[in-house]
Jmol script that loads the backbone (N, CA, C; Angstrom):
load data "model"
ATOM      1  N   UNK A   1       5.208 -17.933 -32.284  1.00  0.00           N
ATOM      2  CA  UNK A   1       6.420 -17.642 -31.545  1.00  0.00           C
ATOM      3  C   UNK A   1       7.583 -17.406 -32.501  1.00  0.00           C
ATOM      4  N   UNK A   2       7.646 -18.188 -33.565  1.00  0.00           N
ATOM      5  CA  UNK A   2       8.746 -18.039 -34.511  1.00  0.00           C
ATOM      6  C   UNK A   2       8.708 -16.648 -35.139  1.00  0.00           C
ATOM      7  N   UNK A   3       7.535 -16.206 -35.568  1.00  0.00           N
ATOM      8  CA  UNK A   3       7.432 -14.876 -36.169  1.00  0.00           C
ATOM      9  C   UNK A   3       7.676 -13.786 -35.124  1.00  0.00           C
ATOM     10  N   UNK A   4       7.381 -14.075 -33.885  1.00  0.00           N
ATOM     11  CA  UNK A   4       7.607 -13.129 -32.799  1.00  0.00           C
ATOM     12  C   UNK A   4       9.100 -12.859 -32.620  1.00  0.00           C
ATOM     13  N   UNK A   5       9.916 -13.906 -32.791  1.00  0.00           N
ATOM     14  CA  UNK A   5      11.358 -13.762 -32.612  1.00  0.00           C
ATOM     15  C   UNK A   5      12.075 -13.412 -33.912  1.00  0.00           C
ATOM     16  N   UNK A   6      11.355 -13.409 -35.026  1.00  0.00           N
ATOM     17  CA  UNK A   6      11.968 -13.115 -36.318  1.00  0.00           C
ATOM     18  C   UNK A   6      12.507 -11.698 -36.390  1.00  0.00           C
ATOM     19  N   UNK A   7      13.666 -11.557 -37.011  1.00  0.00           N
ATOM     20  CA  UNK A   7      14.252 -10.246 -37.201  1.00  0.00           C
ATOM     21  C   UNK A   7      15.026  -9.727 -36.005  1.00  0.00           C
ATOM     22  N   UNK A   8      15.126 -10.508 -34.950  1.00  0.00           N
ATOM     23  CA  UNK A   8      15.871 -10.077 -33.769  1.00  0.00           C
ATOM     24  C   UNK A   8      17.295 -10.617 -33.833  1.00  0.00           C
ATOM     25  N   UNK A   9      18.209  -9.904 -33.223  1.00  0.00           N
ATOM     26  CA  UNK A   9      19.585 -10.403 -33.131  1.00  0.00           C
ATOM     27  C   UNK A   9      19.618 -11.560 -32.139  1.00  0.00           C
ATOM     28  N   UNK A  10      20.717 -12.281 -32.107  1.00  0.00           N
ATOM     29  CA  UNK A  10      20.850 -13.423 -31.202  1.00  0.00           C
ATOM     30  C   UNK A  10      20.717 -12.985 -29.746  1.00  0.00           C
ATOM     31  N   UNK A  11      21.311 -11.859 -29.401  1.00  0.00           N
ATOM     32  CA  UNK A  11      21.220 -11.355 -28.034  1.00  0.00           C
ATOM     33  C   UNK A  11      19.789 -10.953 -27.683  1.00  0.00           C
ATOM     34  N   UNK A  12      19.088 -10.324 -28.619  1.00  0.00           N
ATOM     35  CA  UNK A  12      17.695  -9.940 -28.387  1.00  0.00           C
ATOM     36  C   UNK A  12      16.810 -11.173 -28.231  1.00  0.00           C
ATOM     37  N   UNK A  13      17.056 -12.196 -29.040  1.00  0.00           N
ATOM     38  CA  UNK A  13      16.289 -13.449 -28.916  1.00  0.00           C
ATOM     39  C   UNK A  13      16.521 -14.084 -27.551  1.00  0.00           C
ATOM     40  N   UNK A  14      17.775 -14.122 -27.131  1.00  0.00           N
ATOM     41  CA  UNK A  14      18.099 -14.705 -25.832  1.00  0.00           C
ATOM     42  C   UNK A  14      17.419 -13.939 -24.703  1.00  0.00           C
ATOM     43  N   UNK A  15      17.498 -12.625 -24.748  1.00  0.00           N
ATOM     44  CA  UNK A  15      16.854 -11.793 -23.733  1.00  0.00           C
ATOM     45  C   UNK A  15      15.343 -12.000 -23.715  1.00  0.00           C
ATOM     46  N   UNK A  16      14.742 -12.075 -24.882  1.00  0.00           N
ATOM     47  CA  UNK A  16      13.299 -12.294 -24.994  1.00  0.00           C
ATOM     48  C   UNK A  16      12.910 -13.652 -24.403  1.00  0.00           C
ATOM     49  N   UNK A  17      13.674 -14.694 -24.718  1.00  0.00           N
ATOM     50  CA  UNK A  17      13.377 -16.027 -24.191  1.00  0.00           C
ATOM     51  C   UNK A  17      13.546 -16.083 -22.676  1.00  0.00           C
ATOM     52  N   UNK A  18      14.581 -15.438 -22.170  1.00  0.00           N
ATOM     53  CA  UNK A  18      14.785 -15.410 -20.718  1.00  0.00           C
ATOM     54  C   UNK A  18      13.621 -14.699 -20.039  1.00  0.00           C
ATOM     55  N   UNK A  19      13.176 -13.592 -20.620  1.00  0.00           N
ATOM     56  CA  UNK A  19      12.029 -12.875 -20.052  1.00  0.00           C
ATOM     57  C   UNK A  19      10.768 -13.728 -20.107  1.00  0.00           C
ATOM     58  N   UNK A  20      10.550 -14.456 -21.204  1.00  0.00           N
ATOM     59  CA  UNK A  20       9.368 -15.311 -21.312  1.00  0.00           C
ATOM     60  C   UNK A  20       9.406 -16.468 -20.321  1.00  0.00           C
ATOM     61  N   UNK A  21      10.589 -16.923 -19.983  1.00  0.00           N
ATOM     62  CA  UNK A  21      10.716 -18.039 -19.042  1.00  0.00           C
ATOM     63  C   UNK A  21      10.701 -17.590 -17.587  1.00  0.00           C
ATOM     64  N   UNK A  22      10.848 -16.291 -17.350  1.00  0.00           N
ATOM     65  CA  UNK A  22      10.895 -15.812 -15.976  1.00  0.00           C
ATOM     66  C   UNK A  22       9.687 -14.971 -15.587  1.00  0.00           C
ATOM     67  N   UNK A  23       9.369 -13.961 -16.381  1.00  0.00           N
ATOM     68  CA  UNK A  23       8.337 -13.008 -15.951  1.00  0.00           C
ATOM     69  C   UNK A  23       6.931 -13.595 -15.840  1.00  0.00           C
ATOM     70  N   UNK A  24       6.384 -14.261 -16.887  1.00  0.00           N
ATOM     71  CA  UNK A  24       5.034 -14.808 -16.711  1.00  0.00           C
ATOM     72  C   UNK A  24       4.937 -15.854 -15.595  1.00  0.00           C
ATOM     73  N   UNK A  25       5.877 -16.810 -15.505  1.00  0.00           N
ATOM     74  CA  UNK A  25       5.749 -17.769 -14.397  1.00  0.00           C
ATOM     75  C   UNK A  25       5.796 -17.115 -13.025  1.00  0.00           C
ATOM     76  N   UNK A  26       6.693 -16.172 -12.826  1.00  0.00           N
ATOM     77  CA  UNK A  26       6.804 -15.537 -11.503  1.00  0.00           C
ATOM     78  C   UNK A  26       5.562 -14.706 -11.200  1.00  0.00           C
ATOM     79  N   UNK A  27       5.164 -13.846 -12.132  1.00  0.00           N
ATOM     80  CA  UNK A  27       4.026 -12.963 -11.857  1.00  0.00           C
ATOM     81  C   UNK A  27       2.719 -13.734 -11.741  1.00  0.00           C
ATOM     82  N   UNK A  28       2.480 -14.680 -12.627  1.00  0.00           N
ATOM     83  CA  UNK A  28       1.217 -15.432 -12.575  1.00  0.00           C
ATOM     84  C   UNK A  28       1.151 -16.342 -11.357  1.00  0.00           C
ATOM     85  N   UNK A  29       2.252 -16.978 -11.018  1.00  0.00           N
ATOM     86  CA  UNK A  29       2.223 -17.854  -9.840  1.00  0.00           C
ATOM     87  C   UNK A  29       2.076 -17.052  -8.556  1.00  0.00           C
ATOM     88  N   UNK A  30       2.694 -15.883  -8.502  1.00  0.00           N
ATOM     89  CA  UNK A  30       2.488 -15.034  -7.319  1.00  0.00           C
ATOM     90  C   UNK A  30       1.024 -14.621  -7.196  1.00  0.00           C
ATOM     91  N   UNK A  31       0.422 -14.231  -8.311  1.00  0.00           N
ATOM     92  CA  UNK A  31      -0.979 -13.811  -8.264  1.00  0.00           C
ATOM     93  C   UNK A  31      -1.908 -14.972  -7.913  1.00  0.00           C
ATOM     94  N   UNK A  32      -1.869 -16.041  -8.709  1.00  0.00           N
ATOM     95  CA  UNK A  32      -2.859 -17.112  -8.561  1.00  0.00           C
ATOM     96  C   UNK A  32      -2.541 -18.066  -7.418  1.00  0.00           C
ATOM     97  N   UNK A  33      -1.277 -18.487  -7.295  1.00  0.00           N
ATOM     98  CA  UNK A  33      -0.940 -19.509  -6.305  1.00  0.00           C
ATOM     99  C   UNK A  33      -0.496 -18.942  -4.969  1.00  0.00           C
ATOM    100  N   UNK A  34      -0.147 -17.683  -4.924  1.00  0.00           N
ATOM    101  CA  UNK A  34       0.252 -17.120  -3.628  1.00  0.00           C
ATOM    102  C   UNK A  34      -0.841 -16.214  -3.064  1.00  0.00           C
ATOM    103  N   UNK A  35      -1.114 -15.114  -3.745  1.00  0.00           N
ATOM    104  CA  UNK A  35      -2.062 -14.139  -3.200  1.00  0.00           C
ATOM    105  C   UNK A  35      -3.498 -14.660  -3.171  1.00  0.00           C
ATOM    106  N   UNK A  36      -3.991 -15.190  -4.295  1.00  0.00           N
ATOM    107  CA  UNK A  36      -5.392 -15.635  -4.331  1.00  0.00           C
ATOM    108  C   UNK A  36      -5.635 -16.883  -3.491  1.00  0.00           C
ATOM    109  N   UNK A  37      -4.683 -17.814  -3.478  1.00  0.00           N
ATOM    110  CA  UNK A  37      -4.894 -19.026  -2.674  1.00  0.00           C
ATOM    111  C   UNK A  37      -4.892 -18.723  -1.182  1.00  0.00           C
ATOM    112  N   UNK A  38      -4.228 -17.658  -0.796  1.00  0.00           N
ATOM    113  CA  UNK A  38      -4.202 -17.286   0.624  1.00  0.00           C
ATOM    114  C   UNK A  38      -5.536 -16.725   1.095  1.00  0.00           C
ATOM    115  N   UNK A  39      -6.448 -16.445   0.178  1.00  0.00           N
ATOM    116  CA  UNK A  39      -7.772 -15.963   0.569  1.00  0.00           C
ATOM    117  C   UNK A  39      -8.626 -17.078   1.165  1.00  0.00           C
ATOM    118  N   UNK A  40      -8.213 -18.320   0.965  1.00  0.00           N
ATOM    119  CA  UNK A  40      -8.968 -19.472   1.450  1.00  0.00           C
ATOM    120  C   UNK A  40      -8.305 -20.039   2.699  1.00  0.00           C
ATOM    121  N   UNK A  41      -9.134 -20.494   3.655  1.00  0.00           N
ATOM    122  CA  UNK A  41      -8.539 -21.179   4.809  1.00  0.00           C
ATOM    123  C   UNK A  41      -8.045 -22.549   4.342  1.00  0.00           C
ATOM    124  N   UNK A  42      -6.781 -22.815   4.496  1.00  0.00           N
ATOM    125  CA  UNK A  42      -6.200 -24.046   3.954  1.00  0.00           C
ATOM    126  C   UNK A  42      -6.090 -25.135   5.021  1.00  0.00           C
ATOM    127  N   UNK A  43      -7.001 -25.111   5.990  1.00  0.00           N
ATOM    128  CA  UNK A  43      -6.914 -26.043   7.107  1.00  0.00           C
ATOM    129  C   UNK A  43      -7.626 -27.371   6.878  1.00  0.00           C
ATOM    130  N   UNK A  44      -8.258 -27.547   5.736  1.00  0.00           N
ATOM    131  CA  UNK A  44      -8.904 -28.828   5.453  1.00  0.00           C
ATOM    132  C   UNK A  44      -8.782 -29.137   3.963  1.00  0.00           C
ATOM    133  N   UNK A  45      -8.946 -30.404   3.640  1.00  0.00           N
ATOM    134  CA  UNK A  45      -8.874 -30.810   2.231  1.00  0.00           C
ATOM    135  C   UNK A  45      -9.951 -30.128   1.399  1.00  0.00           C
ATOM    136  N   UNK A  46     -11.119 -29.933   1.961  1.00  0.00           N
ATOM    137  CA  UNK A  46     -12.194 -29.266   1.231  1.00  0.00           C
ATOM    138  C   UNK A  46     -11.746 -27.883   0.764  1.00  0.00           C
ATOM    139  N   UNK A  47     -11.179 -27.094   1.697  1.00  0.00           N
ATOM    140  CA  UNK A  47     -10.762 -25.741   1.338  1.00  0.00           C
ATOM    141  C   UNK A  47      -9.545 -25.743   0.428  1.00  0.00           C
ATOM    142  N   UNK A  48      -8.680 -26.717   0.594  1.00  0.00           N
ATOM    143  CA  UNK A  48      -7.527 -26.813  -0.304  1.00  0.00           C
ATOM    144  C   UNK A  48      -7.987 -27.052  -1.741  1.00  0.00           C
ATOM    145  N   UNK A  49      -8.903 -28.006  -1.922  1.00  0.00           N
ATOM    146  CA  UNK A  49      -9.395 -28.302  -3.278  1.00  0.00           C
ATOM    147  C   UNK A  49     -10.282 -27.187  -3.812  1.00  0.00           C
ATOM    148  N   UNK A  50     -10.998 -26.502  -2.928  1.00  0.00           N
ATOM    149  CA  UNK A  50     -11.773 -25.338  -3.363  1.00  0.00           C
ATOM    150  C   UNK A  50     -10.836 -24.267  -3.899  1.00  0.00           C
ATOM    151  N   UNK A  51      -9.762 -23.993  -3.170  1.00  0.00           N
ATOM    152  CA  UNK A  51      -8.775 -22.995  -3.615  1.00  0.00           C
ATOM    153  C   UNK A  51      -8.114 -23.423  -4.919  1.00  0.00           C
ATOM    154  N   UNK A  52      -7.773 -24.704  -5.033  1.00  0.00           N
ATOM    155  CA  UNK A  52      -7.143 -25.214  -6.259  1.00  0.00           C
ATOM    156  C   UNK A  52      -8.071 -25.019  -7.451  1.00  0.00           C
ATOM    157  N   UNK A  53      -9.330 -25.426  -7.304  1.00  0.00           N
ATOM    158  CA  UNK A  53     -10.259 -25.368  -8.434  1.00  0.00           C
ATOM    159  C   UNK A  53     -10.645 -23.935  -8.811  1.00  0.00           C
ATOM    160  N   UNK A  54     -10.852 -23.086  -7.824  1.00  0.00           N
ATOM    161  CA  UNK A  54     -11.251 -21.709  -8.130  1.00  0.00           C
ATOM    162  C   UNK A  54     -10.097 -20.932  -8.765  1.00  0.00           C
ATOM    163  N   UNK A  55      -8.904 -21.024  -8.190  1.00  0.00           N
ATOM    164  CA  UNK A  55      -7.774 -20.293  -8.773  1.00  0.00           C
ATOM    165  C   UNK A  55      -7.388 -20.863 -10.134  1.00  0.00           C
ATOM    166  N   UNK A  56      -7.551 -22.173 -10.316  1.00  0.00           N
ATOM    167  CA  UNK A  56      -7.256 -22.778 -11.617  1.00  0.00           C
ATOM    168  C   UNK A  56      -8.261 -22.326 -12.668  1.00  0.00           C
ATOM    169  N   UNK A  57      -9.513 -22.204 -12.281  1.00  0.00           N
ATOM    170  CA  UNK A  57     -10.535 -21.706 -13.201  1.00  0.00           C
ATOM    171  C   UNK A  57     -10.233 -20.262 -13.608  1.00  0.00           C
ATOM    172  N   UNK A  58      -9.866 -19.436 -12.637  1.00  0.00           N
ATOM    173  CA  UNK A  58      -9.506 -18.053 -12.951  1.00  0.00           C
ATOM    174  C   UNK A  58      -8.285 -17.988 -13.872  1.00  0.00           C
ATOM    175  N   UNK A  59      -7.296 -18.826 -13.606  1.00  0.00           N
ATOM    176  CA  UNK A  59      -6.096 -18.879 -14.444  1.00  0.00           C
ATOM    177  C   UNK A  59      -6.464 -19.280 -15.874  1.00  0.00           C
ATOM    178  N   UNK A  60      -7.325 -20.265 -16.000  1.00  0.00           N
ATOM    179  CA  UNK A  60      -7.747 -20.743 -17.320  1.00  0.00           C
ATOM    180  C   UNK A  60      -8.527 -19.650 -18.057  1.00  0.00           C
ATOM    181  N   UNK A  61      -9.431 -18.988 -17.367  1.00  0.00           N
ATOM    182  CA  UNK A  61     -10.219 -17.928 -17.993  1.00  0.00           C
ATOM    183  C   UNK A  61      -9.355 -16.744 -18.407  1.00  0.00           C
ATOM    184  N   UNK A  62      -8.296 -16.482 -17.657  1.00  0.00           N
ATOM    185  CA  UNK A  62      -7.394 -15.389 -17.998  1.00  0.00           C
ATOM    186  C   UNK A  62      -6.603 -15.701 -19.266  1.00  0.00           C
ATOM    187  N   UNK A  63      -6.499 -16.960 -19.614  1.00  0.00           N
ATOM    188  CA  UNK A  63      -5.786 -17.373 -20.823  1.00  0.00           C
ATOM    189  C   UNK A  63      -6.781 -17.715 -21.931  1.00  0.00           C
ATOM    190  N   UNK A  64      -7.862 -16.972 -22.010  1.00  0.00           N
ATOM    191  CA  UNK A  64      -8.916 -17.276 -22.985  1.00  0.00           C
ATOM    192  C   UNK A  64      -8.558 -16.858 -24.404  1.00  0.00           C
ATOM    193  N   UNK A  65      -7.341 -16.331 -24.613  1.00  0.00           N
ATOM    194  CA  UNK A  65      -6.933 -15.968 -25.963  1.00  0.00           C
ATOM    195  C   UNK A  65      -6.711 -17.204 -26.830  1.00  0.00           C
ATOM    196  N   UNK A  66      -6.590 -18.367 -26.207  1.00  0.00           N
ATOM    197  CA  UNK A  66      -6.425 -19.597 -26.969  1.00  0.00           C
ATOM    198  C   UNK A  66      -7.788 -20.081 -27.419  1.00  0.00           C
ATOM    199  N   UNK A  67      -7.980 -20.191 -28.733  1.00  0.00           N
ATOM    200  CA  UNK A  67      -9.296 -20.447 -29.294  1.00  0.00           C
ATOM    201  C   UNK A  67      -9.665 -21.929 -29.307  1.00  0.00           C
ATOM    202  N   UNK A  68      -8.684 -22.801 -29.341  1.00  0.00           N
ATOM    203  CA  UNK A  68      -8.970 -24.225 -29.472  1.00  0.00           C
ATOM    204  C   UNK A  68      -9.161 -24.854 -28.097  1.00  0.00           C
ATOM    205  N   UNK A  69     -10.203 -25.660 -27.964  1.00  0.00           N
ATOM    206  CA  UNK A  69     -10.522 -26.222 -26.661  1.00  0.00           C
ATOM    207  C   UNK A  69      -9.422 -27.133 -26.119  1.00  0.00           C
ATOM    208  N   UNK A  70      -8.648 -27.874 -26.951  1.00  0.00           N
ATOM    209  CA  UNK A  70      -7.571 -28.677 -26.349  1.00  0.00           C
ATOM    210  C   UNK A  70      -6.518 -27.807 -25.652  1.00  0.00           C
ATOM    211  N   UNK A  71      -6.207 -26.657 -26.220  1.00  0.00           N
ATOM    212  CA  UNK A  71      -5.255 -25.741 -25.577  1.00  0.00           C
ATOM    213  C   UNK A  71      -5.831 -25.224 -24.261  1.00  0.00           C
ATOM    214  N   UNK A  72      -7.094 -24.889 -24.288  1.00  0.00           N
ATOM    215  CA  UNK A  72      -7.774 -24.396 -23.094  1.00  0.00           C
ATOM    216  C   UNK A  72      -7.796 -25.469 -22.000  1.00  0.00           C
ATOM    217  N   UNK A  73      -8.078 -26.717 -22.388  1.00  0.00           N
ATOM    218  CA  UNK A  73      -8.096 -27.825 -21.432  1.00  0.00           C
ATOM    219  C   UNK A  73      -6.700 -28.094 -20.869  1.00  0.00           C
ATOM    220  N   UNK A  74      -5.685 -27.989 -21.720  1.00  0.00           N
ATOM    221  CA  UNK A  74      -4.314 -28.183 -21.259  1.00  0.00           C
ATOM    222  C   UNK A  74      -3.934 -27.109 -20.249  1.00  0.00           C
ATOM    223  N   UNK A  75      -4.301 -25.875 -20.514  1.00  0.00           N
ATOM    224  CA  UNK A  75      -4.004 -24.782 -19.581  1.00  0.00           C
ATOM    225  C   UNK A  75      -4.724 -25.000 -18.256  1.00  0.00           C
ATOM    226  N   UNK A  76      -5.959 -25.456 -18.313  1.00  0.00           N
ATOM    227  CA  UNK A  76      -6.687 -25.759 -17.079  1.00  0.00           C
ATOM    228  C   UNK A  76      -6.039 -26.880 -16.294  1.00  0.00           C
ATOM    229  N   UNK A  77      -5.593 -27.923 -16.993  1.00  0.00           N
ATOM    230  CA  UNK A  77      -4.917 -29.043 -16.324  1.00  0.00           C
ATOM    231  C   UNK A  77      -3.603 -28.598 -15.692  1.00  0.00           C
ATOM    232  N   UNK A  78      -2.853 -27.790 -16.424  1.00  0.00           N
ATOM    233  CA  UNK A  78      -1.604 -27.277 -15.870  1.00  0.00           C
ATOM    234  C   UNK A  78      -1.867 -26.400 -14.651  1.00  0.00           C
ATOM    235  N   UNK A  79      -2.925 -25.606 -14.701  1.00  0.00           N
ATOM    236  CA  UNK A  79      -3.273 -24.748 -13.566  1.00  0.00           C
ATOM    237  C   UNK A  79      -3.567 -25.578 -12.321  1.00  0.00           C
ATOM    238  N   UNK A  80      -4.282 -26.678 -12.496  1.00  0.00           N
ATOM    239  CA  UNK A  80      -4.566 -27.569 -11.359  1.00  0.00           C
ATOM    240  C   UNK A  80      -3.257 -28.160 -10.829  1.00  0.00           C
ATOM    241  N   UNK A  81      -2.378 -28.568 -11.727  1.00  0.00           N
ATOM    242  CA  UNK A  81      -1.082 -29.120 -11.316  1.00  0.00           C
ATOM    243  C   UNK A  81      -0.258 -28.085 -10.552  1.00  0.00           C
ATOM    244  N   UNK A  82      -0.207 -26.863 -11.053  1.00  0.00           N
ATOM    245  CA  UNK A  82       0.553 -25.807 -10.372  1.00  0.00           C
ATOM    246  C   UNK A  82      -0.030 -25.524  -8.988  1.00  0.00           C
ATOM    247  N   UNK A  83      -1.357 -25.450  -8.905  1.00  0.00           N
ATOM    248  CA  UNK A  83      -2.006 -25.170  -7.621  1.00  0.00           C
ATOM    249  C   UNK A  83      -1.818 -26.324  -6.635  1.00  0.00           C
ATOM    250  N   UNK A  84      -1.899 -27.550  -7.142  1.00  0.00           N
ATOM    251  CA  UNK A  84      -1.676 -28.715  -6.278  1.00  0.00           C
ATOM    252  C   UNK A  84      -0.241 -28.705  -5.747  1.00  0.00           C
ATOM    253  N   UNK A  85       0.701 -28.363  -6.610  1.00  0.00           N
ATOM    254  CA  UNK A  85       2.104 -28.280  -6.185  1.00  0.00           C
ATOM    255  C   UNK A  85       2.268 -27.219  -5.106  1.00  0.00           C
ATOM    256  N   UNK A  86       1.548 -26.132  -5.233  1.00  0.00           N
ATOM    257  CA  UNK A  86       1.602 -25.062  -4.222  1.00  0.00           C
ATOM    258  C   UNK A  86       1.093 -25.553  -2.877  1.00  0.00           C
ATOM    259  N   UNK A  87      -0.033 -26.262  -2.899  1.00  0.00           N
ATOM    260  CA  UNK A  87      -0.608 -26.779  -1.654  1.00  0.00           C
ATOM    261  C   UNK A  87       0.302 -27.852  -1.063  1.00  0.00           C
ATOM    262  N   UNK A  88       0.774 -28.728  -1.905  1.00  0.00           N
ATOM    263  CA  UNK A  88       1.584 -29.869  -1.448  1.00  0.00           C
ATOM    264  C   UNK A  88       2.926 -29.426  -0.860  1.00  0.00           C
ATOM    265  N   UNK A  89       3.605 -28.468  -1.514  1.00  0.00           N
ATOM    266  CA  UNK A  89       4.922 -28.046  -1.045  1.00  0.00           C
ATOM    267  C   UNK A  89       4.852 -26.899  -0.043  1.00  0.00           C
ATOM    268  N   UNK A  90       3.748 -26.143  -0.070  1.00  0.00           N
ATOM    269  CA  UNK A  90       3.622 -25.005   0.819  1.00  0.00           C
ATOM    270  C   UNK A  90       4.434 -23.804   0.378  1.00  0.00           C
ATOM    271  N   UNK A  91       5.069 -23.901  -0.773  1.00  0.00           N
ATOM    272  CA  UNK A  91       5.886 -22.801  -1.272  1.00  0.00           C
ATOM    273  C   UNK A  91       5.510 -22.440  -2.694  1.00  0.00           C
ATOM    274  N   UNK A  92       6.159 -21.437  -3.219  1.00  0.00           N
ATOM    275  CA  UNK A  92       5.842 -20.931  -4.553  1.00  0.00           C
ATOM    276  C   UNK A  92       6.904 -21.340  -5.574  1.00  0.00           C
ATOM    277  N   UNK A  93       8.065 -21.801  -5.127  1.00  0.00           N
ATOM    278  CA  UNK A  93       9.155 -22.122  -6.042  1.00  0.00           C
ATOM    279  C   UNK A  93       8.801 -23.257  -6.997  1.00  0.00           C
ATOM    280  N   UNK A  94       8.226 -24.323  -6.501  1.00  0.00           N
ATOM    281  CA  UNK A  94       7.895 -25.474  -7.366  1.00  0.00           C
ATOM    282  C   UNK A  94       6.875 -25.080  -8.435  1.00  0.00           C
ATOM    283  N   UNK A  95       5.786 -24.374  -8.102  1.00  0.00           N
ATOM    284  CA  UNK A  95       4.876 -23.947  -9.166  1.00  0.00           C
ATOM    285  C   UNK A  95       5.544 -23.031 -10.200  1.00  0.00           C
ATOM    286  N   UNK A  96       6.439 -22.167  -9.776  1.00  0.00           N
ATOM    287  CA  UNK A  96       7.142 -21.278 -10.719  1.00  0.00           C
ATOM    288  C   UNK A  96       8.012 -22.117 -11.655  1.00  0.00           C
ATOM    289  N   UNK A  97       8.732 -23.082 -11.102  1.00  0.00           N
ATOM    290  CA  UNK A  97       9.586 -23.938 -11.931  1.00  0.00           C
ATOM    291  C   UNK A  97       8.752 -24.794 -12.889  1.00  0.00           C
ATOM    292  N   UNK A  98       7.637 -25.324 -12.413  1.00  0.00           N
ATOM    293  CA  UNK A  98       6.748 -26.096 -13.293  1.00  0.00           C
ATOM    294  C   UNK A  98       6.188 -25.221 -14.409  1.00  0.00           C
ATOM    295  N   UNK A  99       5.829 -24.011 -14.077  1.00  0.00           N
ATOM    296  CA  UNK A  99       5.298 -23.072 -15.069  1.00  0.00           C
ATOM    297  C   UNK A  99       6.374 -22.757 -16.114  1.00  0.00           C
ATOM    298  N   UNK A 100       7.598 -22.538 -15.668  1.00  0.00           N
ATOM    299  CA  UNK A 100       8.698 -22.277 -16.608  1.00  0.00           C
ATOM    300  C   UNK A 100       8.931 -23.479 -17.510  1.00  0.00           C
ATOM    301  N   UNK A 101       8.871 -24.668 -16.940  1.00  0.00           N
ATOM    302  CA  UNK A 101       9.033 -25.885 -17.734  1.00  0.00           C
ATOM    303  C   UNK A 101       7.920 -26.011 -18.771  1.00  0.00           C
ATOM    304  N   UNK A 102       6.698 -25.663 -18.385  1.00  0.00           N
ATOM    305  CA  UNK A 102       5.577 -25.695 -19.337  1.00  0.00           C
ATOM    306  C   UNK A 102       5.801 -24.687 -20.460  1.00  0.00           C
ATOM    307  N   UNK A 103       6.365 -23.524 -20.122  1.00  0.00           N
ATOM    308  CA  UNK A 103       6.692 -22.523 -21.148  1.00  0.00           C
ATOM    309  C   UNK A 103       7.728 -23.078 -22.122  1.00  0.00           C
ATOM    310  N   UNK A 104       8.752 -23.757 -21.600  1.00  0.00           N
ATOM    311  CA  UNK A 104       9.774 -24.363 -22.454  1.00  0.00           C
ATOM    312  C   UNK A 104       9.147 -25.388 -23.383  1.00  0.00           C
ATOM    313  N   UNK A 105       8.295 -26.251 -22.833  1.00  0.00           N
ATOM    314  CA  UNK A 105       7.630 -27.269 -23.658  1.00  0.00           C
ATOM    315  C   UNK A 105       6.780 -26.623 -24.747  1.00  0.00           C
ATOM    316  N   UNK A 106       6.072 -25.567 -24.405  1.00  0.00           N
ATOM    317  CA  UNK A 106       5.242 -24.867 -25.380  1.00  0.00           C
ATOM    318  C   UNK A 106       6.073 -24.246 -26.492  1.00  0.00           C
ATOM    319  N   UNK A 107       7.180 -23.627 -26.113  1.00  0.00           N
ATOM    320  CA  UNK A 107       8.045 -23.007 -27.126  1.00  0.00           C
ATOM    321  C   UNK A 107       8.683 -24.054 -28.026  1.00  0.00           C
ATOM    322  N   UNK A 108       9.119 -25.164 -27.432  1.00  0.00           N
ATOM    323  CA  UNK A 108       9.732 -26.222 -28.237  1.00  0.00           C
ATOM    324  C   UNK A 108       8.727 -26.850 -29.194  1.00  0.00           C
ATOM    325  N   UNK A 109       7.515 -27.101 -28.704  1.00  0.00           N
ATOM    326  CA  UNK A 109       6.503 -27.693 -29.587  1.00  0.00           C
ATOM    327  C   UNK A 109       6.123 -26.723 -30.698  1.00  0.00           C
ATOM    328  N   UNK A 110       6.067 -25.443 -30.382  1.00  0.00           N
ATOM    329  CA  UNK A 110       5.769 -24.438 -31.402  1.00  0.00           C
ATOM    330  C   UNK A 110       6.861 -24.405 -32.462  1.00  0.00           C
ATOM    331  N   UNK A 111       8.108 -24.483 -32.027  1.00  0.00           N
ATOM    332  CA  UNK A 111       9.240 -24.495 -32.953  1.00  0.00           C
ATOM    333  C   UNK A 111       9.230 -25.739 -33.830  1.00  0.00           C
ATOM    334  N   UNK A 112       8.996 -26.887 -33.241  1.00  0.00           N
ATOM    335  CA  UNK A 112       8.977 -28.143 -33.997  1.00  0.00           C
ATOM    336  C   UNK A 112       7.821 -28.153 -34.982  1.00  0.00           C
ATOM    337  N   UNK A 113       6.625 -27.748 -34.525  1.00  0.00           N
ATOM    338  CA  UNK A 113       5.465 -27.751 -35.406  1.00  0.00           C
ATOM    339  C   UNK A 113       5.614 -26.758 -36.551  1.00  0.00           C
ATOM    340  N   UNK A 114       6.281 -25.637 -36.297  1.00  0.00           N
ATOM    341  CA  UNK A 114       6.472 -24.651 -37.384  1.00  0.00           C
ATOM    342  C   UNK A 114       7.416 -25.186 -38.448  1.00  0.00           C
ATOM    343  N   UNK A 115       8.307 -26.079 -38.079  1.00  0.00           N
ATOM    344  CA  UNK A 115       9.219 -26.690 -39.043  1.00  0.00           C
ATOM    345  C   UNK A 115       8.513 -27.716 -39.913  1.00  0.00           C
ATOM    346  N   UNK A 116       7.440 -28.312 -39.400  1.00  0.00           N
ATOM    347  CA  UNK A 116       6.701 -29.328 -40.145  1.00  0.00           C
ATOM    348  C   UNK A 116       5.760 -28.718 -41.178  1.00  0.00           C
ATOM    349  N   UNK A 117       5.319 -27.517 -40.929  1.00  0.00           N
ATOM    350  CA  UNK A 117       4.344 -26.874 -41.814  1.00  0.00           C
ATOM    351  C   UNK A 117       5.011 -26.156 -42.939  1.00  0.00           C
TER     352      UNK A 117
END
end "model"
wireframe off; spacefill off
backbone 0.3
color backbone group
């Protein structure tokens, strides 16, 4: 991430960070937690958990660019959390906000770890 933002002006960095905090959470949550979860009948706990697990698996597989299994497991866990939030709240706003928060945590940890190396 640090090298990705290198060489950009302050305004370009800000714009890039705003886009990273808005576009992936909105588009991915709409796809996985709104459109795909609606394919399942959500009238019972069985179908709710089926939708959570299947959409979370698809979300995790779509992020297969991460080579290390702990990153992959973290993405899968976050996907389950986002999907559970979708089922629990019945809306898409909470999963989008959680996804944005996860993006912030990822960027901050990347920044901190790059300073240590």
